[in-house]
N, C-alpha and C positions, 0 to 999 in steps of 0.2 A: 660371564659369557656376553660378548658384545652383540647387540642386535643390529641386523643389517637395516639399511634404509627401507627396503621393501617390507621387512617385518614391522618396523615402526609405523609405516604408512598403513599397513593392514591392521595393526593393533588399534591405531587411532580411529580408523574407519569403523571397526567392529564396536569399539567403545562408544562412539558418538552417533552412530547411524540412527538408532531408534529415537533418541532425544532430539536430534536435528530434524528428523522426519516429522516428529510431533510439533516442533517449533514452526516448520514450514506449513504443515497441514492446517494449523490454526490460523493461517493468514492467506490461504488460497482456497479456491472453490471445490477442488476435488483431490482425491488421493492420487489419481494419475498425474495431475499437474504437480502435486507435491513431490512425487517420485521422480518426475522429469527434472525438477529443480534440484533435488538431492543428487541426482546423477551428474548434473552440471557442476554442482559444488564440489563433489568428490573428484571429478575430472580436473577441475582447476586446482584442487589440493594436490593431486598427483603431479600435475605439470609444474606447479609453482611451489612445491614443497621446500626447495632450497631457499626460497625468498623469505620463509618464515623465520624470524629471528631466533626463536627458541621453541622447544617442544612444549613448554608451558603455555605458549601463546597460540598453539595450534587450534585449540577449541574456540577461543575468541575470534581467531581468523576465520574459522569455518562459519561461525554465526554471522560475522560481518559479510562474508561473501554471500551467504544465504539471503540475508536481508537485502543486499544489493540486487540479487537475482529476482527477488519478489518485487522490488520496486520497479525493476526493468519490465517485468511482466505486466504490472499495473499500467505503466506508461504506454506500453504497446497496446493494451486494451483500451486505454483512455484516448488514444490517438484516433480510434475509430469514431466517426461522427455518430452522435446519438443524443437524444434528449428524452429523458424519462417524463412521462405525463404525470404530473403531480400538482396540477393547477388548483385544486380546491383547498389544499392545506395552507393555512396561514393567511388566506385572503381576507378573513374577517378582521384581522389586525393590520391589513394593508401591506403585508409582507410579500405577497405574490407567490409564485411557484417556488418550491424549495427543492432545487436540483443542483447538482454539481455544476452544470453548464451555466446556471444563473450567476455563480460566484466567480467564474473564470472570465478574464478579459478577452475581448476579440482581438487577436494578434495576427499579423501577417507572418510570412516565412522568412523575413530578413534575419541576418545573423544575430542582431541584437534581440529580436523577438524570440528567436529560438533559445538563446541564453536565458531570457526572462521566463519562457515556458518551463525550461529545466529547473530554474530556481523555484518557480511556483510549485512544480510537482514535488520537489524536495520539501518545501514548506507543507504541502498537503500531507505527504507521507509522515512527516514528523508530527503534524497535528493529529493525524489518525492514530498514531501510537499513543497519544496522550488522552484520547477519548476513553470514556468508560467502555469496557468490553462489549456490552449489549448494544451501545450506540455504534461502535466501530463495526461490529458484525453486520448489523442491518444496513448500514451505509454501504459497505463493500458488497454485500449480497445483492442489494437492489440497484445501486448505481454502477458498480464495476461489472458484476456478474450478470446484471439485467434480469434478476429473478423477480417474479411478481410477489406482491404482498400476500395474496391469497395462498400461493404455494408455501411461502415462508411461515405464514400463520399456522397452516396445517402441520408443517414440519416441526415448528417450535412448540405448538400447543398453546399459543397465546392468541389474543384477538388481533385483528388487522389494525384496530385503533391503537393498540399498544405499540405495534411496530411503526405505525405512522408517527406516533409521538416520539419514539426513540430516534427515528430518522430526522424528524424536525429538530430535535435538540442537537443531533450530530451536525446538521447543516448550519444551524445557528452558531455553534461553536467554531466550525470551520470558517464561516463567514467572518466572524469576529477576528479570528487569527489572520485571515487573508487581508482584511481591511487594514490591520496594523502593518502587515507586510507591504501592501500596496503603498501605504502612506510613507513607509521607509524608503521604497525604491522608485517611486514615481513622483514627478514634479506636478505642478498644478495643471499643466496642459495634458497630463496623462502620458508623458514621455519618461522612459527609464532614465535614472540619473547616470 
């Protein structure tokens, strides 16, 4: 019996829904946000089903779209001006505040700068994926979701100092990665190649 396109879409949705929701939930702040992204992903799946080369690739396509939706969500959140107060960490070693804003360049809104900003966010999201899970989680919760260390310490059942340490290592790793990136794309005057 030949399955109709509608049945194939429905079967794929039912098969992947829970796993995909778990994947998304592990990367965003709330279940509601994860469900919103999941809905967007499956809408794109239904609309773009014919563009998927084979049914075998449907799952990887879904995860790729989900990852892109998550990145888009982070970019929108990060576009809001903010600066987390984190001034006392790292000052003993002369490192200064350890915040996301500290490691981002101050760019205007010219077309070249907008392209550079997009490349930087791609680099940051790739670097976040490479962080140990505990460092990635605290970085996202504190910098992107703007949750307090006190709240997170109570929720996780660990000390604030443990969370501060994890975030410090996350920022240091991101800073190293971005310094290499900046060196590759910027000339000595600070202009993009």
